[in-house]
PDB file as gemmi writes it, atoms N, CA and C in Angstrom:
CRYST1    1.000    1.000    1.000  90.00  90.00  90.00 P 1                      
ATOM      1  N   UNK A   1     124.468 -61.316 140.710  1.00  0.00           N  
ATOM      2  CA  UNK A   1     123.122 -61.707 140.326  1.00  0.00           C  
ATOM      3  C   UNK A   1     122.997 -63.217 140.496  1.00  0.00           C  
ATOM      4  N   UNK A   2     121.930 -63.657 141.101  1.00  0.00           N  
ATOM      5  CA  UNK A   2     121.672 -65.075 141.324  1.00  0.00           C  
ATOM      6  C   UNK A   2     120.947 -65.653 140.114  1.00  0.00           C  
ATOM      7  N   UNK A   3     121.542 -66.662 139.493  1.00  0.00           N  
ATOM      8  CA  UNK A   3     120.967 -67.289 138.302  1.00  0.00           C  
ATOM      9  C   UNK A   3     120.119 -68.489 138.682  1.00  0.00           C  
ATOM     10  N   UNK A   4     119.407 -69.029 137.740  1.00  0.00           N  
ATOM     11  CA  UNK A   4     118.514 -70.165 137.957  1.00  0.00           C  
ATOM     12  C   UNK A   4     119.221 -71.421 138.405  1.00  0.00           C  
ATOM     13  N   UNK A   5     120.499 -71.570 138.067  1.00  0.00           N  
ATOM     14  CA  UNK A   5     121.234 -72.767 138.462  1.00  0.00           C  
ATOM     15  C   UNK A   5     121.829 -72.643 139.865  1.00  0.00           C  
ATOM     16  N   UNK A   6     121.518 -71.525 140.567  1.00  0.00           N  
ATOM     17  CA  UNK A   6     121.992 -71.346 141.936  1.00  0.00           C  
ATOM     18  C   UNK A   6     123.330 -70.652 142.047  1.00  0.00           C  
ATOM     19  N   UNK A   7     124.006 -70.386 140.958  1.00  0.00           N  
ATOM     20  CA  UNK A   7     125.307 -69.735 140.997  1.00  0.00           C  
ATOM     21  C   UNK A   7     125.127 -68.217 140.953  1.00  0.00           C  
ATOM     22  N   UNK A   8     126.077 -67.525 141.576  1.00  0.00           N  
ATOM     23  CA  UNK A   8     126.081 -66.063 141.566  1.00  0.00           C  
ATOM     24  C   UNK A   8     127.082 -65.606 140.521  1.00  0.00           C  
ATOM     25  N   UNK A   9     126.641 -64.745 139.631  1.00  0.00           N  
ATOM     26  CA  UNK A   9     127.521 -64.237 138.576  1.00  0.00           C  
ATOM     27  C   UNK A   9     127.470 -62.720 138.565  1.00  0.00           C  
ATOM     28  N   UNK A  10     128.601 -62.122 138.163  1.00  0.00           N  
ATOM     29  CA  UNK A  10     128.636 -60.671 138.010  1.00  0.00           C  
ATOM     30  C   UNK A  10     128.009 -60.314 136.674  1.00  0.00           C  
ATOM     31  N   UNK A  11     127.233 -59.286 136.679  1.00  0.00           N  
ATOM     32  CA  UNK A  11     126.646 -58.866 135.417  1.00  0.00           C  
ATOM     33  C   UNK A  11     126.633 -57.342 135.373  1.00  0.00           C  
ATOM     34  N   UNK A  12     126.955 -56.807 134.231  1.00  0.00           N  
ATOM     35  CA  UNK A  12     126.956 -55.360 134.017  1.00  0.00           C  
ATOM     36  C   UNK A  12     125.966 -55.076 132.900  1.00  0.00           C  
ATOM     37  N   UNK A  13     124.803 -54.529 133.264  1.00  0.00           N  
ATOM     38  CA  UNK A  13     123.825 -54.245 132.208  1.00  0.00           C  
ATOM     39  C   UNK A  13     124.275 -53.077 131.332  1.00  0.00           C  
ATOM     40  N   UNK A  14     124.091 -53.225 130.038  1.00  0.00           N  
ATOM     41  CA  UNK A  14     124.428 -52.173 129.085  1.00  0.00           C  
ATOM     42  C   UNK A  14     123.126 -51.688 128.471  1.00  0.00           C  
ATOM     43  N   UNK A  15     122.850 -50.423 128.660  1.00  0.00           N  
ATOM     44  CA  UNK A  15     121.633 -49.845 128.116  1.00  0.00           C  
ATOM     45  C   UNK A  15     121.991 -48.917 126.970  1.00  0.00           C  
ATOM     46  N   UNK A  16     121.193 -48.979 125.946  1.00  0.00           N  
ATOM     47  CA  UNK A  16     121.442 -48.143 124.784  1.00  0.00           C  
ATOM     48  C   UNK A  16     120.102 -47.704 124.208  1.00  0.00           C  
ATOM     49  N   UNK A  17     120.069 -46.494 123.693  1.00  0.00           N  
ATOM     50  CA  UNK A  17     118.847 -46.005 123.053  1.00  0.00           C  
ATOM     51  C   UNK A  17     119.210 -45.278 121.775  1.00  0.00           C  
ATOM     52  N   UNK A  18     118.237 -45.146 120.929  1.00  0.00           N  
ATOM     53  CA  UNK A  18     118.389 -44.381 119.701  1.00  0.00           C  
ATOM     54  C   UNK A  18     117.307 -43.320 119.720  1.00  0.00           C  
ATOM     55  N   UNK A  19     117.734 -42.084 119.887  1.00  0.00           N  
ATOM     56  CA  UNK A  19     116.777 -40.991 119.947  1.00  0.00           C  
ATOM     57  C   UNK A  19     116.657 -40.346 118.581  1.00  0.00           C  
ATOM     58  N   UNK A  20     115.484 -40.411 118.030  1.00  0.00           N  
ATOM     59  CA  UNK A  20     115.215 -39.761 116.752  1.00  0.00           C  
ATOM     60  C   UNK A  20     113.718 -39.535 116.653  1.00  0.00           C  
ATOM     61  N   UNK A  21     113.353 -38.431 116.076  1.00  0.00           N  
ATOM     62  CA  UNK A  21     111.930 -38.212 115.870  1.00  0.00           C  
ATOM     63  C   UNK A  21     111.495 -38.928 114.586  1.00  0.00           C  
ATOM     64  N   UNK A  22     110.233 -38.870 114.276  1.00  0.00           N  
ATOM     65  CA  UNK A  22     109.704 -39.613 113.126  1.00  0.00           C  
ATOM     66  C   UNK A  22     110.378 -39.202 111.816  1.00  0.00           C  
ATOM     67  N   UNK A  23     110.533 -37.915 111.591  1.00  0.00           N  
ATOM     68  CA  UNK A  23     111.129 -37.443 110.340  1.00  0.00           C  
ATOM     69  C   UNK A  23     112.581 -37.904 110.213  1.00  0.00           C  
ATOM     70  N   UNK A  24     113.340 -37.905 111.317  1.00  0.00           N  
ATOM     71  CA  UNK A  24     114.718 -38.401 111.267  1.00  0.00           C  
ATOM     72  C   UNK A  24     114.751 -39.884 110.923  1.00  0.00           C  
ATOM     73  N   UNK A  25     113.844 -40.676 111.519  1.00  0.00           N  
ATOM     74  CA  UNK A  25     113.781 -42.105 111.189  1.00  0.00           C  
ATOM     75  C   UNK A  25     113.406 -42.320 109.734  1.00  0.00           C  
ATOM     76  N   UNK A  26     112.494 -41.526 109.207  1.00  0.00           N  
ATOM     77  CA  UNK A  26     112.110 -41.627 107.797  1.00  0.00           C  
ATOM     78  C   UNK A  26     113.327 -41.376 106.916  1.00  0.00           C  
ATOM     79  N   UNK A  27     114.117 -40.367 107.243  1.00  0.00           N  
ATOM     80  CA  UNK A  27     115.308 -40.054 106.446  1.00  0.00           C  
ATOM     81  C   UNK A  27     116.394 -41.114 106.597  1.00  0.00           C  
ATOM     82  N   UNK A  28     116.606 -41.605 107.817  1.00  0.00           N  
ATOM     83  CA  UNK A  28     117.661 -42.597 108.058  1.00  0.00           C  
ATOM     84  C   UNK A  28     117.372 -43.896 107.316  1.00  0.00           C  
ATOM     85  N   UNK A  29     116.132 -44.355 107.389  1.00  0.00           N  
ATOM     86  CA  UNK A  29     115.776 -45.655 106.810  1.00  0.00           C  
ATOM     87  C   UNK A  29     115.152 -45.564 105.423  1.00  0.00           C  
ATOM     88  N   UNK A  30     115.130 -44.374 104.838  1.00  0.00           N  
ATOM     89  CA  UNK A  30     114.579 -44.151 103.495  1.00  0.00           C  
ATOM     90  C   UNK A  30     113.164 -44.706 103.378  1.00  0.00           C  
ATOM     91  N   UNK A  31     112.323 -44.371 104.332  1.00  0.00           N  
ATOM     92  CA  UNK A  31     110.938 -44.829 104.343  1.00  0.00           C  
ATOM     93  C   UNK A  31     110.115 -43.921 103.447  1.00  0.00           C  
ATOM     94  N   UNK A  32     109.303 -44.512 102.604  1.00  0.00           N  
ATOM     95  CA  UNK A  32     108.419 -43.742 101.744  1.00  0.00           C  
ATOM     96  C   UNK A  32     107.192 -43.340 102.550  1.00  0.00           C  
ATOM     97  N   UNK A  33     106.887 -42.057 102.597  1.00  0.00           N  
ATOM     98  CA  UNK A  33     105.764 -41.581 103.396  1.00  0.00           C  
ATOM     99  C   UNK A  33     104.511 -41.449 102.543  1.00  0.00           C  
ATOM    100  N   UNK A  34     103.376 -41.369 103.217  1.00  0.00           N  
ATOM    101  CA  UNK A  34     102.069 -41.234 102.551  1.00  0.00           C  
ATOM    102  C   UNK A  34     101.841 -42.350 101.537  1.00  0.00           C  
ATOM    103  N   UNK A  35     102.111 -43.575 101.949  1.00  0.00           N  
ATOM    104  CA  UNK A  35     102.069 -44.725 101.052  1.00  0.00           C  
ATOM    105  C   UNK A  35     101.708 -45.959 101.862  1.00  0.00           C  
ATOM    106  N   UNK A  36     100.848 -46.788 101.343  1.00  0.00           N  
ATOM    107  CA  UNK A  36     100.441 -48.015 102.025  1.00  0.00           C  
ATOM    108  C   UNK A  36     101.266 -49.192 101.490  1.00  0.00           C  
ATOM    109  N   UNK A  37     101.949 -49.946 102.355  1.00  0.00           N  
ATOM    110  CA  UNK A  37     102.744 -51.080 101.889  1.00  0.00           C  
ATOM    111  C   UNK A  37     101.919 -52.309 101.539  1.00  0.00           C  
ATOM    112  N   UNK A  38     100.628 -52.303 101.851  1.00  0.00           N  
ATOM    113  CA  UNK A  38      99.786 -53.475 101.624  1.00  0.00           C  
ATOM    114  C   UNK A  38      98.932 -53.322 100.373  1.00  0.00           C  
ATOM    115  N   UNK A  39      98.223 -52.200 100.265  1.00  0.00           N  
ATOM    116  CA  UNK A  39      97.306 -52.025  99.138  1.00  0.00           C  
ATOM    117  C   UNK A  39      97.727 -50.827  98.284  1.00  0.00           C  
ATOM    118  N   UNK A  40      97.184 -50.762  97.105  1.00  0.00           N  
ATOM    119  CA  UNK A  40      97.462 -49.648  96.208  1.00  0.00           C  
ATOM    120  C   UNK A  40      96.367 -48.619  96.458  1.00  0.00           C  
ATOM    121  N   UNK A  41      96.680 -47.643  97.300  1.00  0.00           N  
ATOM    122  CA  UNK A  41      95.707 -46.626  97.675  1.00  0.00           C  
ATOM    123  C   UNK A  41      96.313 -45.247  97.491  1.00  0.00           C  
ATOM    124  N   UNK A  42      95.504 -44.307  97.084  1.00  0.00           N  
ATOM    125  CA  UNK A  42      95.962 -42.926  97.005  1.00  0.00           C  
ATOM    126  C   UNK A  42      95.955 -42.342  98.411  1.00  0.00           C  
ATOM    127  N   UNK A  43      96.569 -41.204  98.585  1.00  0.00           N  
ATOM    128  CA  UNK A  43      96.624 -40.557  99.888  1.00  0.00           C  
ATOM    129  C   UNK A  43      95.224 -40.259 100.412  1.00  0.00           C  
ATOM    130  N   UNK A  44      94.314 -39.901  99.516  1.00  0.00           N  
ATOM    131  CA  UNK A  44      92.942 -39.602  99.926  1.00  0.00           C  
ATOM    132  C   UNK A  44      92.198 -40.857 100.393  1.00  0.00           C  
ATOM    133  N   UNK A  45      92.590 -42.033  99.897  1.00  0.00           N  
ATOM    134  CA  UNK A  45      91.911 -43.275 100.249  1.00  0.00           C  
ATOM    135  C   UNK A  45      92.410 -43.871 101.564  1.00  0.00           C  
ATOM    136  N   UNK A  46      93.609 -43.494 102.004  1.00  0.00           N  
ATOM    137  CA  UNK A  46      94.171 -44.049 103.232  1.00  0.00           C  
ATOM    138  C   UNK A  46      93.360 -43.547 104.415  1.00  0.00           C  
ATOM    139  N   UNK A  47      92.901 -44.455 105.256  1.00  0.00           N  
ATOM    140  CA  UNK A  47      92.135 -44.104 106.440  1.00  0.00           C  
ATOM    141  C   UNK A  47      90.644 -43.975 106.211  1.00  0.00           C  
ATOM    142  N   UNK A  48      90.180 -44.176 104.984  1.00  0.00           N  
ATOM    143  CA  UNK A  48      88.757 -44.092 104.681  1.00  0.00           C  
ATOM    144  C   UNK A  48      88.230 -45.501 104.447  1.00  0.00           C  
ATOM    145  N   UNK A  49      87.155 -45.839 105.134  1.00  0.00           N  
ATOM    146  CA  UNK A  49      86.560 -47.158 104.971  1.00  0.00           C  
ATOM    147  C   UNK A  49      85.901 -47.255 103.604  1.00  0.00           C  
ATOM    148  N   UNK A  50      86.330 -48.238 102.825  1.00  0.00           N  
ATOM    149  CA  UNK A  50      85.820 -48.411 101.479  1.00  0.00           C  
ATOM    150  C   UNK A  50      84.972 -49.678 101.398  1.00  0.00           C  
ATOM    151  N   UNK A  51      83.884 -49.615 100.647  1.00  0.00           N  
ATOM    152  CA  UNK A  51      83.037 -50.794 100.452  1.00  0.00           C  
ATOM    153  C   UNK A  51      83.735 -51.769  99.511  1.00  0.00           C  
ATOM    154  N   UNK A  52      84.319 -51.233  98.456  1.00  0.00           N  
ATOM    155  CA  UNK A  52      85.027 -52.054  97.474  1.00  0.00           C  
ATOM    156  C   UNK A  52      86.482 -52.233  97.930  1.00  0.00           C  
ATOM    157  N   UNK A  53      86.978 -53.479  97.997  1.00  0.00           N  
ATOM    158  CA  UNK A  53      88.362 -53.670  98.428  1.00  0.00           C  
ATOM    159  C   UNK A  53      89.353 -53.057  97.434  1.00  0.00           C  
ATOM    160  N   UNK A  54      90.432 -52.522  97.968  1.00  0.00           N  
ATOM    161  CA  UNK A  54      91.459 -51.915  97.131  1.00  0.00           C  
ATOM    162  C   UNK A  54      92.380 -52.997  96.572  1.00  0.00           C  
ATOM    163  N   UNK A  55      92.984 -52.711  95.445  1.00  0.00           N  
ATOM    164  CA  UNK A  55      93.922 -53.655  94.831  1.00  0.00           C  
ATOM    165  C   UNK A  55      95.158 -53.794  95.714  1.00  0.00           C  
ATOM    166  N   UNK A  56      95.711 -54.989  95.761  1.00  0.00           N  
ATOM    167  CA  UNK A  56      96.883 -55.261  96.582  1.00  0.00           C  
ATOM    168  C   UNK A  56      98.153 -55.142  95.747  1.00  0.00           C  
ATOM    169  N   UNK A  57      99.266 -54.825  96.406  1.00  0.00           N  
ATOM    170  CA  UNK A  57     100.560 -54.810  95.721  1.00  0.00           C  
ATOM    171  C   UNK A  57     100.921 -56.228  95.299  1.00  0.00           C  
ATOM    172  N   UNK A  58     101.526 -56.367  94.136  1.00  0.00           N  
ATOM    173  CA  UNK A  58     101.978 -57.665  93.657  1.00  0.00           C  
ATOM    174  C   UNK A  58     103.498 -57.717  93.841  1.00  0.00           C  
ATOM    175  N   UNK A  59     103.928 -58.009  95.072  1.00  0.00           N  
ATOM    176  CA  UNK A  59     105.355 -57.981  95.390  1.00  0.00           C  
ATOM    177  C   UNK A  59     106.131 -59.023  94.602  1.00  0.00           C  
ATOM    178  N   UNK A  60     105.532 -60.142  94.258  1.00  0.00           N  
ATOM    179  CA  UNK A  60     106.226 -61.171  93.468  1.00  0.00           C  
ATOM    180  C   UNK A  60     106.557 -60.637  92.074  1.00  0.00           C  
ATOM    181  N   UNK A  61     105.629 -59.879  91.485  1.00  0.00           N  
ATOM    182  CA  UNK A  61     105.885 -59.294  90.160  1.00  0.00           C  
ATOM    183  C   UNK A  61     106.983 -58.243  90.243  1.00  0.00           C  
ATOM    184  N   UNK A  62     106.969 -57.434  91.310  1.00  0.00           N  
ATOM    185  CA  UNK A  62     108.020 -56.426  91.477  1.00  0.00           C  
ATOM    186  C   UNK A  62     109.384 -57.101  91.596  1.00  0.00           C  
ATOM    187  N   UNK A  63     109.423 -58.173  92.399  1.00  0.00           N  
ATOM    188  CA  UNK A  63     110.690 -58.872  92.602  1.00  0.00           C  
ATOM    189  C   UNK A  63     111.185 -59.516  91.313  1.00  0.00           C  
ATOM    190  N   UNK A  64     110.296 -60.138  90.538  1.00  0.00           N  
ATOM    191  CA  UNK A  64     110.724 -60.793  89.303  1.00  0.00           C  
ATOM    192  C   UNK A  64     111.248 -59.776  88.288  1.00  0.00           C  
ATOM    193  N   UNK A  65     110.615 -58.612  88.213  1.00  0.00           N  
ATOM    194  CA  UNK A  65     111.133 -57.566  87.322  1.00  0.00           C  
ATOM    195  C   UNK A  65     112.501 -57.088  87.780  1.00  0.00           C  
ATOM    196  N   UNK A  66     112.669 -56.918  89.091  1.00  0.00           N  
ATOM    197  CA  UNK A  66     113.943 -56.466  89.630  1.00  0.00           C  
ATOM    198  C   UNK A  66     115.045 -57.485  89.353  1.00  0.00           C  
ATOM    199  N   UNK A  67     114.751 -58.766  89.626  1.00  0.00           N  
ATOM    200  CA  UNK A  67     115.753 -59.818  89.423  1.00  0.00           C  
ATOM    201  C   UNK A  67     116.063 -60.034  87.945  1.00  0.00           C  
ATOM    202  N   UNK A  68     115.072 -59.782  87.070  1.00  0.00           N  
ATOM    203  CA  UNK A  68     115.299 -59.931  85.633  1.00  0.00           C  
ATOM    204  C   UNK A  68     116.089 -58.753  85.065  1.00  0.00           C  
ATOM    205  N   UNK A  69     116.235 -57.702  85.856  1.00  0.00           N  
ATOM    206  CA  UNK A  69     117.000 -56.544  85.389  1.00  0.00           C  
ATOM    207  C   UNK A  69     116.183 -55.567  84.568  1.00  0.00           C  
ATOM    208  N   UNK A  70     114.871 -55.722  84.570  1.00  0.00           N  
ATOM    209  CA  UNK A  70     113.999 -54.818  83.817  1.00  0.00           C  
ATOM    210  C   UNK A  70     113.688 -53.603  84.695  1.00  0.00           C  
ATOM    211  N   UNK A  71     114.708 -52.745  84.866  1.00  0.00           N  
ATOM    212  CA  UNK A  71     114.608 -51.620  85.786  1.00  0.00           C  
ATOM    213  C   UNK A  71     113.586 -50.573  85.329  1.00  0.00           C  
ATOM    214  N   UNK A  72     113.424 -50.432  84.031  1.00  0.00           N  
ATOM    215  CA  UNK A  72     112.480 -49.431  83.532  1.00  0.00           C  
ATOM    216  C   UNK A  72     111.056 -49.762  83.977  1.00  0.00           C  
ATOM    217  N   UNK A  73     110.628 -51.005  83.765  1.00  0.00           N  
ATOM    218  CA  UNK A  73     109.277 -51.410  84.184  1.00  0.00           C  
ATOM    219  C   UNK A  73     109.164 -51.463  85.699  1.00  0.00           C  
ATOM    220  N   UNK A  74     110.230 -51.930  86.374  1.00  0.00           N  
ATOM    221  CA  UNK A  74     110.223 -52.008  87.835  1.00  0.00           C  
ATOM    222  C   UNK A  74     110.028 -50.622  88.451  1.00  0.00           C  
ATOM    223  N   UNK A  75     110.810 -49.656  88.015  1.00  0.00           N  
ATOM    224  CA  UNK A  75     110.721 -48.300  88.556  1.00  0.00           C  
ATOM    225  C   UNK A  75     109.366 -47.677  88.242  1.00  0.00           C  
ATOM    226  N   UNK A  76     108.848 -47.921  87.026  1.00  0.00           N  
ATOM    227  CA  UNK A  76     107.556 -47.344  86.678  1.00  0.00           C  
ATOM    228  C   UNK A  76     106.442 -47.916  87.551  1.00  0.00           C  
ATOM    229  N   UNK A  77     106.497 -49.219  87.869  1.00  0.00           N  
ATOM    230  CA  UNK A  77     105.485 -49.825  88.745  1.00  0.00           C  
ATOM    231  C   UNK A  77     105.612 -49.323  90.175  1.00  0.00           C  
ATOM    232  N   UNK A  78     106.835 -49.265  90.679  1.00  0.00           N  
ATOM    233  CA  UNK A  78     107.042 -48.868  92.061  1.00  0.00           C  
ATOM    234  C   UNK A  78     106.668 -47.406  92.260  1.00  0.00           C  
ATOM    235  N   UNK A  79     107.000 -46.538  91.322  1.00  0.00           N  
ATOM    236  CA  UNK A  79     106.671 -45.126  91.450  1.00  0.00           C  
ATOM    237  C   UNK A  79     105.185 -44.872  91.224  1.00  0.00           C  
ATOM    238  N   UNK A  80     104.516 -45.774  90.510  1.00  0.00           N  
ATOM    239  CA  UNK A  80     103.094 -45.617  90.235  1.00  0.00           C  
ATOM    240  C   UNK A  80     102.261 -45.933  91.485  1.00  0.00           C  
ATOM    241  N   UNK A  81     102.788 -46.757  92.386  1.00  0.00           N  
ATOM    242  CA  UNK A  81     102.052 -47.190  93.581  1.00  0.00           C  
ATOM    243  C   UNK A  81     101.675 -45.989  94.431  1.00  0.00           C  
ATOM    244  N   UNK A  82     100.399 -45.880  94.711  1.00  0.00           N  
ATOM    245  CA  UNK A  82      99.908 -44.819  95.574  1.00  0.00           C  
ATOM    246  C   UNK A  82      99.673 -43.496  94.881  1.00  0.00           C  
ATOM    247  N   UNK A  83      99.914 -43.442  93.578  1.00  0.00           N  
ATOM    248  CA  UNK A  83      99.662 -42.192  92.853  1.00  0.00           C  
ATOM    249  C   UNK A  83      98.214 -42.155  92.400  1.00  0.00           C  
ATOM    250  N   UNK A  84      97.800 -41.031  91.912  1.00  0.00           N  
ATOM    251  CA  UNK A  84      96.406 -40.843  91.510  1.00  0.00           C  
ATOM    252  C   UNK A  84      95.986 -41.747  90.353  1.00  0.00           C  
ATOM    253  N   UNK A  85      96.934 -42.091  89.466  1.00  0.00           N  
ATOM    254  CA  UNK A  85      96.577 -42.844  88.261  1.00  0.00           C  
ATOM    255  C   UNK A  85      96.731 -44.348  88.436  1.00  0.00           C  
ATOM    256  N   UNK A  86      96.973 -44.841  89.654  1.00  0.00           N  
ATOM    257  CA  UNK A  86      97.157 -46.291  89.816  1.00  0.00           C  
ATOM    258  C   UNK A  86      95.833 -46.989  89.990  1.00  0.00           C  
TER     259      UNK A  86                                                      
END                                                                             
């Protein structure tokens, strides 16, 4: 292969792929489905244009609870996101 500096170098391209369907990727990376990472929306609200803006996730509050070790409040907030009562 001819490089920009005029020298010829040997190169062996290595190609790699990861074949997985969506459900396999969800399981591999522990992705939460039917959930918006930006706003607090129920499944019925996702994809529907709303006049009133939806509440946003407060990631700083989640992080401070996690770092403070308050797992009970942290888990309750995280599990509440996207549910009907949020």
